[in-house]
N, C-alpha and C positions, 0 to 999 in steps of 0.2 A: 137880129134878135133884139127885142126891146129890153131895156135895163131891168124892168120889173120881172121879166121872165127868168132872170138869173138867180132868183131867190125863191125859196118855198115859203109860203104863207102858212106857218104852223098854226096860228090862231084861227085862221079860216078853216083849215082842214079839221082841226080838233073840234070845233064847234058844231060841225056837221055830223059827228059821230055820236052815237048814243053813249051815255056815261057807263052803262052796264057792260056793253061789249068791250069798251076800252079797258075797263078794270080786269076783265077776264084775260085778255091778251097779255096784259102787263104781267099778271101772275104766272102765266105759262112761260113767258120769256125769263122771268126771274128764277123759276124753278130749274129751267134748262141750264141757265148760267151757273146756278149753284151746284148742280150735278157735275157740270164740266169742271168746275173749280175743285170739287172734292176728288174727282178722278185724277186730275193733274197732280194734286198733292200726294195722293197714294202712289202714283207712278214714280214721281221724282223721289219720294221717300224710299221706295224699294231700290232704285238705282243708286242712291247715296249709300244705302246700307251695303250693297254689293261692293261698291268701290272701297268702302272702309275695310271690308274683309280682305280684299285683294291687296291693299296697301300694307296691312299687317303681315300678310304672308310674304310679300315681296321684301319688306324690311328684314324679316327673319332670315330669308335666304341670303340677302346681301351681307348681313352680319356674319353668317357662317362662312361666306366666301372670303371676307376680309380677314377673319381670324386664321383661316387656313393659309392665306398668303403670308401673313406675318410669321406663322410657324415655319413655313418653308424658307422664308428669308433668314430667320434666325439660324435654322439648321445649316443653310448654305454658308453663313458667316463662320460658324464654328468649324465647318469642314475646311473652309479657306484658310483659317488660322492654323489649323493642324497641318495642312499641306505646307504652308510657309515655314512653320517651325521645323518640320522634318527637313525641308529643303535647306534651311540655314545650317542645320547640324551637319548635313552632308557637304555643303558647299564651303562654309566658312570655318568649320571646325567647332569644337566644343566651346560653348559660352560666347559665341560671336553672332548672336541672332540679329535679324533685321527688325528694327522698330517699325511697327505698323499700328494704325489707328483707323477703325471703320467710321465712315460717315453714317448718317441716318439711313441712307439708301443701301447700305450693306456693301458699298464698294470700298476697296482698300486704297488709301491715299497714296499717290506717288510722292515719295519723300523729297524728290527734287522740285516739286511744284507747290510745296507747302508755304503758306504765308509766314512772314517773320514778325515777331513782336518787337517792341522797342529795344530789347536787349540783343537782338540778332539771333534769338533762339527759335527753333521750330515750334509753331503753335499746333497743338493737337496730336503730338507724337510722344508716346510714352518712352521715357529713357530707361531702358532695361539693363544698361551697362553697370558693372560692379567695379567701383574704383578700388585701387590698391594703394596703400602708402608705400611707395616705391623707394627702395634703397638699392641703387644699381651700379653697374660697371659697364663701360663700353668694351665691345669685343669686335675685332676685325673678322672678316670672313675667313681668312687663312688661319687665324687663331682658333676660330670655332671648329675648323676641320682638324687641325694638327694637335690642339690641346683641349679637345672637347671634354674629356673626363676630368681634367684638372680644373677647368672653368666651372663645370657642374658641381664639382666637389667644394668649390668656394661657396657656392650658393647653399649647398647641403650643410656646411659646417659653420657658417658665419651668418651675420645679420643680412647679408646680400640676398635679395629676393627678386631682382629684376636684371635683365640683360638687354643692352642696346646693341643690336646686331646690324651690321652693314647690309642693306638691300640694294641701295644705289650709292656707290662709294664716291670718294673725292675725285676720281677720274671720270665719273659718269657711267661706270660699268655696273651692270646688274649682276648680282652675285649668284643667281640661280636661273635655270631655264624658265623664264616667266612667260605666261600666256598673254603676251601683248603684241599686237600687230606691228606697232612702230619699233618696239624693242627688237623684234625679229627682223624687221626690214633693214635696220641700220646695223644689226649684228652687235648689239650692246651687251648681250649676256655672256658672262665668262663661265657660268656654272661651277663656280668655286665650291659652293655648297650644293652638291648634286642631290642631296637628300633633305632639302629644306623642309618639306612637309613632314617628314619623319622626325626631323629635329624639333620642330614646333610641338609635335605631339609628345615627344619625350620631355621637353621642358615643362609643358603644361601638366603632364602627369606628375611631375615633381613639385608642382605649385610655383613655378618660376614665371613671373610676369614678363611677357615678350614685347619688345619695342623695336619697330623697324625704322632704322635710320635711313633717311632719304635725303641725300645732298641735292639741294634745289638748283640754284642759279650758277654755281661753280660747276661747269660740266664741259671740260675740254673735248670729250669724245662727241657729244651731241653737236657741239659747235662746229667740229670739223666735218660732221656728216650732214648737218643742216645749217650751212653758213648764213642763210637768210634769217636765222633765229639768233645769231650771235651778236654780241656787242661789237660795234664797228667804230673805227676812227672817222674823222671828218672826210678823209680821202677815200673812204669805202673799204679799206682793208680791215682785217680782223684785229680787234684789240687783244693784247696779251698783258698779263700782270707781271709783277717782278719775277715770278717763277716761270715766265713764258707760257702760261696756261691761259686758254680761252675761257670766256664767261658767256653765259646765255643772257639775252636781253629780257629782263623782267616785264617789259612793256609788251612783249609778244604773247598774245592770248593762246597761240598754238602751243607754246611752252607750258602754259598752265594746264592745258588739256593732257599733255604728255605726263607731267608730274602727277596729276590726279589719277591718270590711268595706271601708272606704276604703283601709286599708293593703294588704289582700289584692288589691284591684284595681290598686294601684300596683305591686305585685309582679308581677302578671300582665302588665302592659304592658311590663315589662322592667327596672325599677329594680333595682340591685344591693343596695341597703340601704334600710330604713325607719327614719327618725329621728323620734322623738316629741319635740316641743318643748312647753313649758308643760304638762308632765306633773306638775302640782302644783296646790295650792290658791292662790286669790288672796290677796295680801297687802294689798289695798286697805283704805281706811278703812271701818270698820263691819263688817268681816268677822267680828269676834269675836261679833257678834250674829246670825250666819247660822244658819238652820235646815237641817241636812243630812238630817234624817229619823231614823227609829228606829235604823237600822244604826250611826249615828255614836255611839250610846250605848255600844256594846260594841266597836267597831272603831276604832282610832286612825287619824289621817290617814296616818301612815307605813305602817301595815299595809295600808290600802286601796289606796294608790298602788303598793306593792310587789306586792299581789295582782293588780292590773291589769297591771303589768309582766310578771309571771310568765305570766299567761294570754295576753297578746299575743305573748310570745316563743314559747310552746308552739304557738300557732296559725300563726305566721309562719315560724319557722325551717324547717319541713318544705317550705315553698314554694320554698326555695332562696335566700332573701334573708338578709342580716345584719340585726340589729336593734340600734338604739342609742337613747339618750335623753339629752337636754340637762338638766343639773342646775345649781343654784346652786353656785358655787365655795365659798361660805361654809359650806355644810353639811359640808364635809370636817372642819372643826375646831369647828363650833358646833352643839351638840345643840339649842339653842334655835331656831335657824333651821330645822334639820331637822324639828323637831316642828311649827313654824309652817306650813311649806309642804307637809309630808308627804313629804319626800324623804330616805330612809335610804340613805346612800352605799354602805354595805357590802351591805345586803340587796338593793338594786336591782342591784348589780353581779353578783349570783349568777344573774340572769335576763336578762342582756344580753350581746351580743357586744362592744359598745363603750359606754362611759359617757363623756359629754362635759361636763366641768365648765366653766362659763363663768368663767374666771379673768381677766377684764378688770382690769388694774391699777386703773382708775378706780373699780371697784366695791368696793374694800377701804378700810376706814376708816383714818384716820391712826393710825399706830402698830401696825397689824396685822402680825403675824409679825416684830415688831421693826423695821419699816421706817417711818420718820417720815411720808413722803409716797409711798405706793405708786405713784401715777401717774407720779412722776418717776423711779422706779427699776424699769422694766418687767422687766428680766432677773432682778433679785433677787427680786421678788415672785412671778414665775412659777415660778422654781426652788424657792423655799421652799414654795409651796403644793403643788407636785407632789411634793416630798419627803414632805410631810405626807400626801398622797394615797397614796403607796406604803406608808407606815407603816400607814395605816388599812386598806388592802386586804390587807396581810400578815397581818391577823388571820384571814383566810379560809385554812383549811388548804390546803397545796399541792396535795393530790390533788383538791380541789374546784374547780369552775369559777368563774372570775372574769372580768369584762369587761376588755378592753384599754382603757386610758385614752387618750382623744384630745381634748385640751382645745380650747376656743374661745379665740382670741386677739383682741386689740383692734386694729382698724384704723380708728379714729374718734377725734375729739377731744372729750373730756368737759369742755366749757367751763362746765358748770353746777356744777362743784365748785371749791373755793377754790384748791387747789394742783394745777394741771394743766399739761400741756404740749401743744403741737400735735403730733399723731401723724403720722408719715410713714414712709418706708422704714427709717430708722435705728431707730425704736422698734419697728417690726414685726420687724426682724431680731434685735433684742435679746431680744424675747419668744421667738422661735424658738430662739435659742441657750439660753435658760433652760429650754425643754422638753428639749433634748438634754442639758443639764447635769444634769437630774434623772433621766436614764436612759430617757426616753420618745422615741418616734420620730414620732408622728403629731400633726397639728394642723389646725385650720380657722380661717380668718380671718373676722371678722364686720364688715360694714359694711352698714347697713340699706338703702343706696341701690345697693349692688352695685358700688361704685367703690373700687379698691384701689391701694395704694402699690406699684406694680410694681418700683420701684427697691430695695425690700427683699427681693425674691425672687431666687433664683439662676437664672441662665440655663441653658437646656438646648438 
C-alpha cells in the first residue's frame, strides 16, 4: 500500500459533492444526535430519581434497626445489673454488693482485669461501699462462742460499734467450716464458730461492723502441711521463731493465693472488712540466716509485702469489702524496723482502706518521742505517734489514695517491762483522747483474752 492511500482526502471528496445535498445530510445527522442526547438525559434522569427514593427508604429502615438494637442493649444491661445485685445479696449478705461498671458495649467489666490509675485504684469501677467510723474491740473465736451475749451487750451499751473476729488465727487455723479447697485439703478448719453465717447476720442486724482478722505469714499449721511454702534455714530445715513456731515465706506466690482465697470466702459469708495481721516477716532469733529463695536476691522485704498488699487489695475491693492491715507502730519513724519486718508505712497505705498501727504505749522504748516512760504516759505517746503518722502520710500527694489511720490501743498490763502501770478504764480513755487530739477518729482495743475495761468507754 502506498503512503498516500493511508489517508482520506477530505478536500477532494467534499469538493465533488453538491453544496445543497451536503447541507441536508448534515441537518439530518444533527437532529438525530440531538434526539439521542435528549433521550439519554431523560433516561438517566429517571434512573437517578428512582435511586434517590430507594436511598431515602433504605436509610429510614437502617435508622429504625439501629434504634431497636440500642433499646435491646440497654434493656439487657438493666437486666444484667438486676441479676448481679440479687446474686450479691444472696451470696455475700446484706450490704456487700459487687462493684460493676458497664462499658459502651454493654459488657460487665471483670474487676480483676481493670486498669489501675497512678494511685493504684481501679479505673471505671464505682465504689458502693459505705465506710463506718469504727470503734472496735478484738474478739477471739472461743470468746465469740462462749461469751457472745456479753460481747454483743458491750456494743449495745457503749460506743463500741465494731468487732474484729478471728477467721484465720495465730496458729493458722480457720475458725469455721470454710468453703475453700485448700482449707479442706489440709484440714485447717476447726469450726469453732459453727454458725458463722448466722453470727454475721445477727451482728449486722444490730448495726455492728464486722471485721475478719486473717493472720497472714505467721502460720505454723500451713507451714507443717506445706513445708515447701515455709521459711527455711540455709541447711533446708524449717525455721522456727523464739516460740518454736513456723512461719510462711512471703516470697511464695502460692501463699498469696491461699490468703486471698481465705479472705474471699470471708467476704462472701458477709464480713464488712478483711484485716490482715502478721503481714510481715518474723523478727525471731536466727531469722537473719533464713533462706527465702531466689526472689529475695532482687526484691526487698518491704517491696514483697507491699506487692502482696496491692494484689490482695485489688482482688478483694471489688467484692464489696474494705481491706486493712495491722503494722508495727515503730515503723512510722524507724526505717530500720521497717526494713527488718518488711512494712513500708507509706507504700502500704496506698493499697489499703485502713492501716492499723499497733501503738501500744508499752511497745515503745524509754525516751521514744521524748517521753521517758511511754507506758506511764499513754495519752502523750499515742498523740505524738499519730502526729508523726500524719506527717508521714502527708508525703503522699493529696490527689492520690491513702489509707485511713485506725490505730490499735492497749487494754492490757505489760508487766514484763520495767516501768509499767496497771491498765484499766482510765488508761484506755487517755489513749482514746490521744487519738482525737491527733486529729483521728477511729480506734480498736486489743486484749488477747477479749476482756475489756468497760469503764473507759462512753455509754450509748
